[in-house]
C-alpha positions in Angstrom: 47.5 7.6 -31.9 47.3 5.9 -35.3 44.1 4.2 -36.4 45.8 0.8 -36.1 47.0 1.5 -32.6 43.5 2.9 -31.7 42.0 -0.4 -32.9 44.5 -2.3 -30.7 43.7 -0.1 -27.8 39.9 -0.6 -28.2 40.3 -4.3 -28.7 42.5 -4.6 -25.6 40.0 -2.5 -23.6 37.1 -4.7 -24.7 39.0 -7.9 -23.9 39.9 -6.5 -20.4 36.2 -5.6 -19.9 35.0 -9.1 -21.0 37.6 -10.8 -18.8 36.5 -8.6 -15.9 32.8 -9.5 -16.5 33.8 -13.2 -16.6 35.8 -12.9 -13.4 32.9 -11.1 -11.7 30.4 -13.8 -12.9 32.6 -16.6 -11.6 33.1 -14.8 -8.3 29.4 -14.4 -8.0 28.8 -18.0 -8.7 31.3 -19.2 -6.1 29.7 -16.9 -3.5 26.2 -18.2 -4.2 27.4 -21.8 -4.1 29.0 -21.1 -0.7 25.8 -19.5 0.6 23.8 -22.5 -0.6 26.1 -24.9 1.3 26.0 -22.8 4.4 22.5 -21.5 4.5 20.2 -21.6 1.5 20.0 -25.4 1.2 18.7 -25.8 4.7 16.5 -22.8 4.3 14.8 -24.3 1.2 14.2 -27.6 3.0 12.6 -25.7 5.9 10.3 -23.8 3.6 9.4 -27.0 1.7 8.6 -28.9 4.9 6.5 -26.1 6.3 4.3 -24.7 3.5 1.3 -22.5 4.2 -1.9 -21.8 2.3 -2.8 -18.5 0.6 -3.4 -15.6 3.1 -2.1 -17.8 5.9 1.7 -17.6 5.2 2.5 -16.4 8.8 5.5 -18.6 9.6 6.9 -18.3 6.0 6.7 -14.5 6.1 8.3 -14.3 9.5 11.2 -16.5 8.5 11.7 -14.7 5.2 11.6 -11.3 6.9 14.2 -12.5 9.4 16.5 -13.6 6.6 16.2 -10.2 4.8 16.8 -8.3 8.0 19.9 -10.4 8.6 21.2 -9.1 5.2 20.8 -5.5 6.3 17.4 -4.7 4.7 14.8 -2.5 6.4 11.7 -4.9 6.5 8.0 -4.0 6.9 5.6 -6.8 7.6 1.8 -7.3 7.4 1.4 -5.5 4.0 -1.8 -6.6 2.5 -2.1 -9.4 5.1 1.1 -11.4 5.4 3.1 -9.6 2.7 6.5 -8.2 3.4 8.5 -5.3 1.8 12.3 -5.1 2.3 14.3 -2.0 1.3 18.0 -1.4 0.9 18.9 2.2 0.1 22.3 2.4 -1.6 22.8 5.9 -3.0 21.2 7.7 -5.9 19.6 5.8 -8.7 16.4 3.9 -9.7 14.1 2.0 -7.4 14.0 -1.6 -8.6 11.6 -4.2 -7.3 12.1 -8.0 -7.2 9.1 -10.2 -6.0 8.8 -13.7 -4.8 5.5 -15.5 -3.9 5.2 -17.4 -0.7 2.1 -19.6 -0.6 1.7 -23.4 -1.0 -1.2 -25.4 -2.3 -3.9 -27.6 -0.7 -2.4 -31.0 -1.8 -1.0 -34.0 0.0 2.6 -34.4 -1.2 3.5 -37.7 -2.8 6.9 -36.7 -4.3 8.8 -39.3 -2.3 11.3 -36.7 -1.2 13.0 -37.3 2.2 12.0 -33.7 3.2 8.4 -34.0 1.8 5.8 -31.9 3.5 3.5 -33.5 6.0 1.9 -30.2 7.0 -1.9 -29.6 7.4 -3.5 -26.3 7.8 -6.8 -24.6 8.4 -7.6 -22.6 5.3 -8.9 -19.2 6.4 -10.8 -18.7 3.2 -12.8 -22.0 3.2 -12.7 -22.8 6.9 -11.5 -26.4 6.0 -8.3 -28.2 7.0 -6.1 -29.3 4.1 -2.8 -31.0 3.6 -0.4 -28.5 2.2 2.6 -28.7 -0.1 4.8 -26.5 -2.2 3.6 -27.9 -5.5 4.5 -24.9 -7.6 8.1 -24.0 -6.5 7.4 -21.0 -4.4 9.9 -22.4 -1.9 12.5 -22.0 -4.6 11.4 -18.4 -5.2 11.6 -17.2 -1.6 14.9 -19.1 -0.9 16.4 -17.3 -4.0 15.1 -14.0 -2.7 17.0 -14.5 0.5 20.1 -15.5 -1.5 19.7 -12.4 -3.7 19.4 -10.1 -0.7 22.7 -11.4 0.7 24.6 -11.0 -2.6 23.3 -7.5 -3.2 24.1 -6.4 0.3 27.7 -7.6 -0.1 28.1 -5.8 -3.4 27.0 -2.3 -2.5 30.1 -0.8 -4.2 28.9 -2.3 -7.5 25.4 -0.8 -7.8 23.6 2.4 -6.9 19.9 3.0 -6.1 17.2 1.4 -3.9 16.4 -2.3 -4.0 12.9 -3.4 -3.0 12.3 -7.1 -2.3 8.7 -8.2 -1.9 7.5 -11.4 -0.3 4.0 -11.8 -1.7 1.1 -13.8 -0.3 -1.8 -15.6 -2.1 -0.4 -15.8 -5.6 -2.2 -19.2 -6.0 -5.5 -17.4 -5.6 -4.3 -14.5 -7.8 -5.3 -12.1 -5.1 -2.1 -11.4 -3.1 -0.6 -8.7 -5.3 -3.9 -6.8 -5.6 -4.3 -7.0 -1.8 -0.9 -5.5 -1.3 -1.6 -2.8 -3.8 -4.9 -2.0 -2.0 -2.7 -1.5 1.1 -1.1 1.5 -0.6 2.1 -0.3 -1.5 3.5 2.2 -3.8 2.3 5.2 -1.8 4.1 3.9 1.3 7.3 2.6 -0.2 7.7 4.3 -3.6 6.8 3.3 -7.2 9.5 1.2 -8.7 11.2 2.2 -11.9 11.6 -1.5 -12.9 10.0 -4.7 -11.6 11.3 -8.3 -11.9 10.1 -11.7 -10.9 10.8 -15.3 -11.9 9.2 -18.7 -11.7 10.9 -22.1 -11.5 9.9 -24.5 -14.2 9.7 -28.2 -14.0 9.7 -28.4 -17.8 13.1 -26.7 -18.2 16.5 -28.2 -17.6 17.9 -27.0 -14.2 19.9 -23.9 -14.4 18.5 -22.6 -17.7 17.1 -19.1 -17.9 14.1 -18.7 -20.2 12.9 -15.2 -21.1 10.6 -14.1 -23.8 9.1 -11.0 -25.3 5.3 -10.5 -25.2 3.2 -12.3 -22.6 4.9 -15.2 -20.8 1.7 -15.7 -18.7 -1.9 -15.3 -19.6 -4.5 -13.1 -17.9 -7.1 -15.0 -16.0 -10.6 -14.1 -14.9 -12.8 -16.2 -12.7 -16.4 -15.8 -13.7 -19.7 -17.1 -12.3 -22.9 -17.2 -14.3 -26.1 -17.6 -12.3 -28.9 -19.0 -14.5 -32.3 -18.3 -13.2 -35.3 -20.5 -14.1 -38.8 -21.3 -13.1 -39.2 -24.5 -11.1 -41.6 -27.2 -12.2 -42.3 -30.9 -12.1 -40.0 -32.9 -14.3 -43.1 -34.4 -16.0 -44.4 -30.9 -16.8 -41.5 -29.0 -18.4 -43.9 -26.7 -20.1 -44.9 -25.3 -16.8 -41.5 -23.9 -16.0 -38.2 -22.6 -17.5 -35.5 -25.2 -17.2 -32.1 -23.6 -16.1 -30.3 -26.9 -16.9 -31.3 -26.7 -20.5 -30.6 -22.9 -20.7 -27.2 -23.4 -18.9 -26.3 -26.1 -21.4 -27.2 -23.8 -24.3 -25.0 -21.1 -22.8 -22.1 -23.5 -22.4 -22.3 -24.5 -26.0 -22.7 -20.9 -27.2 -19.7 -19.7 -25.3 -17.5 -21.9 -27.4 -18.1 -19.6 -30.4 -16.3 -16.7 -28.7 -12.8 -18.1 -29.3 -13.6 -19.8 -32.6 -15.6 -17.0 -34.2 -14.9 -13.7 -32.4 -11.1 -13.8 -32.0 -8.6 -13.6 -34.9 -7.3 -17.1 -35.6 -3.8 -16.3 -34.4 -5.1 -14.6 -31.2 -5.0 -16.8 -28.0 -8.0 -17.2 -25.8 -9.6 -19.8 -23.6 -13.1 -20.0 -22.2 -13.5 -23.1 -20.0 -16.6 -24.0 -18.0 -15.2 -25.9 -15.1 -18.3 -26.5 -13.1 -22.1 -26.7 -13.7 -24.3 -27.2 -10.7 -28.1 -27.4 -10.6 -31.0 -29.4 -9.2 -31.7 -31.6 -6.2 -33.7 -34.6 -7.6 -34.4 -36.6 -10.8 -38.0 -35.3 -11.3 -37.7 -31.7 -10.3 -36.9 -28.9 -12.7 -34.8 -26.5 -10.6 -35.1 -22.7 -10.6 -31.4 -22.1 -10.6 -28.2 -23.3 -12.2 -24.7 -22.0 -11.5 -21.8 -22.1 -14.0 -18.1 -21.5 -13.0 -15.7 -20.3 -15.7 -12.1 -19.6 -16.2 -11.3 -17.1 -19.0 -7.7 -16.7 -20.3 -6.1 -14.2 -22.7 -2.7 -12.7 -23.6 -3.7 -9.0 -24.0 -6.2 -6.6 -22.6 -8.2 -6.2 -25.9 -8.8 -10.0 -26.0 -9.8 -9.9 -22.4 -12.5 -7.3 -23.1 -13.8 -9.2 -26.1 -14.2 -12.4 -24.1 -15.8 -10.9 -21.0 -18.2 -8.7 -23.0 -19.0 -11.7 -25.1 -19.8 -13.9 -22.1 -22.2 -11.2 -20.8 -23.9 -10.8 -24.1 -24.3 -14.5 -24.8 -25.6 -15.4 -21.3 -28.1 -12.6 -21.0 -29.4 -13.0 -24.5 -29.7 -16.7 -24.3 -32.0 -16.0 -21.4 -34.1 -13.8 -23.6 -34.2 -16.5 -26.3 -35.5 -18.9 -23.6 -38.3 -16.5 -22.8 -37.2 -15.5 -19.4 -38.6 -12.2 -18.1 -36.1 -9.3 -17.7 -35.9 -9.7 -14.0 -34.8 -13.3 -14.3 -32.1 -13.0 -17.0 -28.8 -14.7 -16.3 -26.3 -12.8 -14.1 -22.6 -12.7 -15.0 -20.3 -12.0 -12.0 -16.5 -11.4 -12.4 -14.8 -12.4 -9.2 -11.8 -10.9 -7.4 -9.7 -13.9 -8.4 -8.7 -12.3 -11.6 -5.5 -10.9 -13.1 -4.5 -9.2 -16.4 -1.9 -10.9 -18.6 1.8 -10.7 -17.7 3.3 -8.6 -20.5 7.0 -8.2 -20.5 8.6 -4.9 -21.7 10.3 -6.1 -24.9 13.2 -3.6 -24.7 14.0 -4.6 -21.2 13.8 -8.3 -22.1 16.4 -7.7 -24.8 18.6 -5.8 -22.4 18.6 -8.4 -19.7 18.9 -11.3 -22.1 22.1 -9.8 -23.4 23.4 -9.4 -19.8 22.6 -13.1 -19.0 24.1 -14.4 -22.2 27.3 -12.5 -21.6 27.7 -13.6 -18.0 26.1 -17.1 -18.0 26.7 -18.1 -21.6 24.3 -18.2 -24.6 23.7 -21.9 -24.1 22.0 -21.2 -20.7 19.6 -18.5 -22.0 16.6 -19.6 -24.0 13.4 -18.2 -25.5 10.8 -20.9 -25.3 7.2 -19.9 -25.7 4.7 -21.3 -23.2 2.3 -23.9 -24.6 -0.4 -23.3 -22.0 -2.4 -20.4 -20.6 -1.2 -20.4 -17.0 -1.8 -17.1 -15.2 0.1 -15.0 -12.6 -0.9 -12.0 -10.5 2.4 -10.2 -10.9 0.8 -7.7 -13.3 -1.3 -6.4 -10.5 2.0 -4.7 -9.5 3.0 -3.5 -13.0 -0.2 -2.6 -14.9 -1.6 0.5 -13.2 0.7 2.5 -13.2 2.6 0.7 -16.0 6.1 -0.3 -14.8 8.7 -1.7 -17.2 8.9 -5.3 -16.1 10.4 -8.7 -16.9 9.0 -12.0 -15.7 11.4 -14.9 -16.6 11.7 -18.6 -15.8 14.4 -20.7 -14.3 14.8 -24.4 -15.1 14.2 -26.8 -12.2 14.6 -30.5 -13.5 17.8 -32.3 -14.2 18.7 -32.7 -17.9 19.0 -36.4 -17.4 15.5 -36.7 -16.0 14.1 -34.6 -18.8 15.8 -36.7 -21.5 14.6 -39.9 -19.8 11.0 -38.6 -19.7 11.1 -37.6 -23.3 12.6 -40.9 -24.5 10.3 -43.0 -22.3 13.1 -44.6 -20.4 12.2 -42.7 -17.2 9.0 -41.4 -15.5 7.2 -38.4 -16.8 8.0 -35.1 -15.3 5.3 -34.2 -12.8 3.6 -30.9 -13.7 3.2 -27.9 -11.4 0.2 -28.4 -9.0 0.7 -32.1 -9.0 1.2 -34.0 -5.7 4.3 -35.6 -7.4 5.9 -32.2 -8.2 9.5 -31.8 -7.3 12.4 -29.6 -8.2 16.2 -30.0 -8.1 16.7 -27.2 -5.6 20.4 -26.5 -5.8 20.9 -25.6 -9.5 17.5 -23.9 -9.6 18.2 -21.7 -6.6 21.7 -20.9 -7.7 20.5 -19.9 -11.2 17.7 -17.9 -9.7 20.1 -15.9 -7.6 22.6 -15.5 -10.4 20.0 -14.2 -12.9 18.4 -11.9 -10.3 21.7 -10.3 -9.1 23.0 -9.8 -12.7 19.7 -8.2 -13.7 19.5 -5.9 -10.7 23.1 -4.7 -11.1 22.4 -4.0 -14.8 19.4 -1.9 -13.8 21.2 0.0 -11.0 24.7 0.8 -12.3 27.2 3.0 -10.5 27.4 6.2 -12.5 
């Protein structure tokens, strides 16, 4: 074969391959659209109308488990409380995990949607009854998981390996993933070779896929500081040690951690969200309590901030003249999670797949402007599993443009009682991106 003919052959083969990919992507889209019309649309509305609080996702887990069983998966329930694990073995190859979180939030929905939640539920953690809504899009996630299960089960001749789908509880309290891990998740079901998850985003145009290298979500630690004092009469401050004054000095001193101990380009947040002390105007209390959230984008920064909080709090107690047995106590609570750090090589690999099959105009790389946190890394950090966490747009382009121009209402943020999502394009895009990624990671050899 001449070099010229070889070039023609290669070009023809490449064109045939691209046309095949395009045809497969179009067939996948049509199948997902049909499933949305027949099943997923109603499933989303049911999940949205019946949200459940963290650790109490009983109905949600049961319904999701039934959907996954209906697609041929072997489903185990009650993992780490209400968590579910669904497995579909399909020949030799890698074990790939895809996770969706299930819980709602203690908010009264004011979205104005015809299918708005009117649910109320007893919170097993606080013992109080709250209104509940899906104010963060977890209903999109679990509906998409059900859609992905069906598409993967119907395409077994196009991939090889084992698919693990996880319905995770209590993400909003960043404890659900860790709880499932403490229930010997990997020991019981196998350690994945890859792990994936996505989050719907009200700030992105519906149907867009946003994926970035580095840390798409921050790490978060929930920290309490107990400031001890010596009680006295408010008219005789010299007779005691005022924990309100000491607590205030600690609050101010903590602000130096980010501004003076982190490199200027390194992200970190130390926020004191609550300060409680005292019972009456003229009583110097003997105790104050500070509640902090601490955010970071890498483990080194996390260590710097947590060690700095301990150092500042304890030594400010010494500055105030407290005895050693009354120095402030720093307590790091279980509601903590390391940063979500994507595997850069895997991001580039999946981005290329999505761009090829969905079009470059639908795949973006927009860095987050906030320090929101996720507990997904509890699955992927120890042991380290190559993982990608991506976002799927959830608001119509028209609404976004109107909000930006001021001709329409602002887009409600996540965790707002006004939060709402365009479910059809978000769910279809979530299933598309998930299926394409899974088939890339589990090819037929």
